[in-house]
N, C-alpha and C positions, 0 to 999 in steps of 0.2 A: 389032377395030383397037385400039391404045391411041392416045390423044391426048398431044400433046407440045406444051406450050408454051414458046416461048423468048421471053427479054428480053435486049435488047443495049444495052450503055451506051459512049458513046467519051467519053475524058477525055482533054485536054491541057491542060499546066503545067507548074511546077518539078519537078526532079527530087526536091525534099525533099519535097513533098506526094504526088508520087507514091509513095514510099515508106510512107506511112501510109494510103493511099490503099487500095495493094496487102495491106498485114496486114490492113484491115479486111476486104475482099472475101477473103481466103484463111478468114476466119472464116464465111464460107458456102460454101455449096456451088456454088460460081460456076468458071469458066474464068477467067484473066485470062493477058492477055499484054501484054506491054510492047513498045513499038518507039519508033524515034526520032523525033522531031517535027520542025518548022522552029523552034519557038521553044520545044523543051524533049524532053519525055517524052509519047508517047500511050498512054494505057493500054484496052486494051478488055477489058470484062467481062461474058459471057453466062452467064445463070443459067436453068436448065432444070426444067421439072419437067411430071409429066404431071397434075396437079391445077390448076386455073390459080387455085383461090383461094390454094393454097398457094403458088403463084410469088407471087402479090400479096403475099402476108403476107412472105414473104423479099424482095422488089424493097424493100416499103415499109421494112424494116429494115434492109436494106442503104443506104437513101438516106437513113437519118438519120443514121446511123453516118455515114458518108461525112461529112453533114452538120458535124458533130461534128469530124471531123478538118479540116475547113476553115478551121469557126472560130475552133480552138485554134490554126492556123497564122499565122491574119490579127490574132491578140492579140500 
């Protein structure tokens, strides 16, 4: 039996920042879904990998890249 590990990240905010975050997530092996939220946009990101360490590495890199988008948007 093959193990499968999953990480889900839900984010809500402005449509302009959502676009940047979706672009970042698309560079990784992620499933990205967008929907309307009460005060903007909701993004659901799912990362799946058979290897736990590989999943952790991908998630770490994804979070760093998403942080860069958030920081550049706030300047």
